C-alpha positions in Angstrom: -12.2 12.5 24.2 -10.1 10.3 21.8 -10.4 11.8 18.3 -11.4 9.4 15.4 -9.2 8.5 12.6 -10.8 9.6 9.3 -8.7 6.5 7.5 -10.7 3.8 9.6 -14.2 3.3 8.9 -17.2 1.3 10.7 -19.5 -1.0 9.0 -22.1 1.8 8.5 -19.6 4.1 6.5 -18.4 1.9 3.9 -19.9 1.1 0.5 -21.3 -2.3 0.0 -19.3 -4.9 -1.6 -19.9 -5.3 -5.3 -19.1 -8.1 -7.7 -15.5 -9.5 -7.3 -13.4 -8.6 -10.2 -12.2 -11.8 -11.9 -8.3 -12.2 -12.1 -6.6 -12.3 -15.4 -2.9 -13.1 -16.0 -0.7 -11.8 -13.5 1.2 -8.6 -13.9 4.2 -9.8 -12.0 4.7 -12.9 -14.2 2.8 -16.4 -14.5 4.1 -17.9 -11.4 3.2 -14.7 -9.2 0.1 -15.2 -7.1 -1.2 -14.3 -3.6 -0.9 -16.4 -0.9 -3.5 -19.4 -0.7 -4.4 -18.3 2.7 -3.5 -14.7 3.6 -4.8 -12.6 0.8 -7.1 -10.0 -0.7 -10.5 -11.9 -1.3 -11.7 -9.6 -3.7 -11.3 -6.4 -6.0 -13.6 -3.8 -6.7 -12.9 -0.8 -9.1 -15.2 2.3 -9.5 -17.3 2.3 -12.6 -18.0 5.3 -14.6 -21.4 5.6 -13.0 -19.8 6.1 -9.6 -18.0 9.3 -10.6 -19.9 10.8 -13.5 -17.7 10.0 -16.4 -18.5 8.3 -19.5 -16.4 5.0 -21.0 -14.8 7.3 -23.6 -13.5 10.2 -21.3 -9.8 10.4 -20.5 -9.9 8.9 -17.2 -8.6 5.2 -17.0 -11.2 2.6 -17.8 -12.5 0.6 -14.6 -10.7 -2.5 -16.2 -7.4 -0.9 -15.9 -8.3 0.2 -12.2 -9.1 -3.5 -11.6 -5.8 -4.6 -13.0 -3.9 -2.0 -10.8 -5.5 -3.5 -7.7 -4.6 -6.9 -8.7 -1.2 -5.8 -9.3 -0.9 -4.5 -5.8 -2.3 -7.4 -4.4 0.4 -9.7 -6.3 3.1 -7.6 -5.8 5.9 -9.9 -4.2 6.5 -7.5 -1.5 2.8 -7.0 -0.5 2.5 -10.6 -0.8 5.5 -11.1 1.7 3.8 -8.6 3.9 0.5 -10.4 4.0 1.7 -13.7 4.7 4.2 -12.6 7.2 1.4 -10.8 9.4 -1.2 -13.6 8.3 -3.5 -11.0 7.1 -6.9 -11.5 5.3 -8.8 -8.5 3.8 -12.1 -9.1 2.6 -11.9 -6.4 -0.3 -9.3 -4.3 -2.0 -11.4 -1.4 -3.3 -10.8 1.9 -5.4 -11.8 5.0 -3.5 -14.6 6.9 -5.5 -12.6 10.0 -6.8 -15.3 12.3 -6.6 -18.4 11.2 -4.4 -16.7 10.1 -1.3 -17.7 12.0 1.9 -14.7 11.2 4.1 -12.3 12.2 1.3 -14.2 15.5 0.7 -14.4 16.3 4.5 -10.6 15.8 4.8 -10.0 17.9 1.7 -12.1 20.8 3.3 -9.6 20.4 6.4 -6.6 21.1 4.0 -5.6 17.6 4.3 -5.6 14.8 1.4 -7.0 11.4 2.0 -5.4 8.5 0.1 -6.9 5.6 1.6 -9.0 4.0 4.6 -9.5 0.7 6.4 -12.9 -0.4 7.1 -13.4 -2.5 10.5 -9.8 -3.8 11.0 -9.3 -4.9 7.3 -12.7 -5.9 6.3 -12.3 -3.7 3.6 -9.4 -1.4 2.4 -9.8 1.3 -0.3 -7.2 3.2 -2.0 -7.5 6.5 -3.9 -6.0 5.1 -7.4 -6.6 8.2 -9.6 -5.0 11.9 -9.8 -7.1 14.8 -8.8 -8.0 15.5 -12.4 -8.8 11.9 -13.2 -6.4 11.9 -16.1 -4.4 9.0 -14.7 -3.3 6.8 -11.8 -1.2 7.8 -9.1 2.5 6.6 -9.2 2.6 3.1 -8.2 5.1 3.6 -5.1 2.9 5.5 -3.5 -0.2 3.5 -3.8 2.0 0.7 -2.5 2.7 3.0 0.5 -0.8 3.8 1.1 -1.9 0.3 1.0 0.9 -0.7 3.6 -0.2 2.5 5.6 -3.9 1.0 5.6 -2.9 -2.4 6.5 -0.8 -1.1 9.6 -4.4 0.2 10.7 -5.5 -3.3 11.4 -3.5 -3.0 14.8 -3.5 0.7 15.5 -5.6 3.5 14.8 -4.0 6.7 15.8 -0.8 7.9 14.0 1.6 7.7 17.1 5.1 5.8 17.7 3.2 2.3 17.8 1.4 3.0 14.3 4.7 4.2 12.8 6.8 1.6 14.2 4.5 -1.1 12.9 4.3 0.6 9.4 7.8 0.9 9.1 8.5 -2.8 10.0 6.1 -3.5 7.3 7.8 -1.4 4.9 11.1 -3.2 5.7 9.5 -6.4 4.8 8.1 -5.2 1.4 11.4 -3.5 0.4 13.6 -6.7 2.0 11.6 -8.8 -0.4 12.2 -6.6 -3.4 15.9 -6.2 -2.5 16.3 -10.1 -2.2 14.6 -10.5 -5.7 17.1 -7.9 -7.1 19.9 -9.7 -5.7 18.5 -13.0 -7.4 18.5 -11.1 -10.8 14.8 -11.5 -10.8 13.2 -9.5 -14.0 9.5 -8.8 -14.8 8.3 -7.6 -18.2 12.0 -7.1 -19.3 12.9 -5.1 -16.3 14.2 -5.6 -12.7 11.2 -6.4 -10.5 12.4 -3.7 -8.2 12.3 -1.1 -11.1 8.9 -2.5 -11.8 7.9 -1.7 -8.2 9.5 1.8 -8.4 11.9 1.0 -5.4 15.2 0.4 -7.4 16.4 3.9 -6.6 15.8 3.2 -2.8 17.9 0.1 -3.1 20.4 1.0 -5.4 23.0 2.4 -3.0 26.6 1.1 -1.9 26.2 -2.3 -0.4 27.8 -1.5 2.9 26.4 -3.8 5.7 24.2 -6.1 3.6 20.9 -5.9 2.5 19.6 -5.1 6.1 21.4 -1.8 6.2 20.5 -0.6 2.6 16.7 -1.3 3.6 16.9 0.3 7.0 18.5 3.5 5.3 15.6 3.5 2.9 12.9 2.9 5.4 14.3 5.5 8.0 14.4 8.2 5.3 10.7 7.4 4.4 9.7 7.9 7.9 11.5 11.1 8.5 9.2 12.5 5.8 5.9 10.8 6.7 6.0 10.2 10.4 8.5 12.9 11.8 7.8 16.0 9.7 4.0 15.1 8.9 3.1 13.8 12.2 5.7 15.0 14.7 6.7 11.6 15.8 10.6 11.4 16.7 12.7 9.3 14.3 14.7 8.2 17.4 11.6 6.5 18.9 11.1 4.5 15.5 14.6 3.6 14.7 15.3 0.8 17.0 12.1 -1.3 15.8 13.4 -0.7 12.1 16.9 -1.9 12.7 15.6 -4.7 14.8 13.2 -5.8 12.0 16.1 -5.5 9.4 18.3 -7.9 11.6 15.6 -10.3 12.0 14.9 -10.4 8.2 18.7 -11.1 7.6 18.6 -14.0 10.3 15.7 -15.7 8.5 
């Protein structure tokens, strides 16, 4: 029988949608926003009641978590992916860092669940906080988890099709930030790529143009995530990644 993927939930497994978080001034600048059609419709952070901490505890406040969810949704690279794939996600939420059945079951099996996708994108939840709840996880990893869960809109199993699709979405994400870097775009006094935590991936000799730089970065990520962790040969993924980079350059 086909094994179920713990990162994909059915309607009965996911939490009910709570009140939407009202959007404030954007992290990525006054002109940065989600696409009008292809977007995350609402944001939902965990309140202190959901994981047993009081507002005065060391863990970041729910307001900060809500702002982080909005930062992810309005990240120029994520916006580009959402528009390119014509995606609409009902809710982008925070995984409960303690009282989450699927997360706890996964930990018992020696793995770490960082996110899940409910019913093909009806809802996506991301584990924002570190294990000790003291701070948020590094931003670049949160973006990778979000794109990983978006890829589950099409493919459930972590096979070649999934990782090729995920890799192409990473190409779209990094290509957007590489383009902004080439334009000299700054956000909060720093290059946009630095704010996204991907400047080191893109700061390499420009041999072959942006496409070559992005392809090298994505294939490096896939060697770790797909090949080492899931046994998917990089040779099976490389053609799709190179093809996507060439297509982005042509556009």
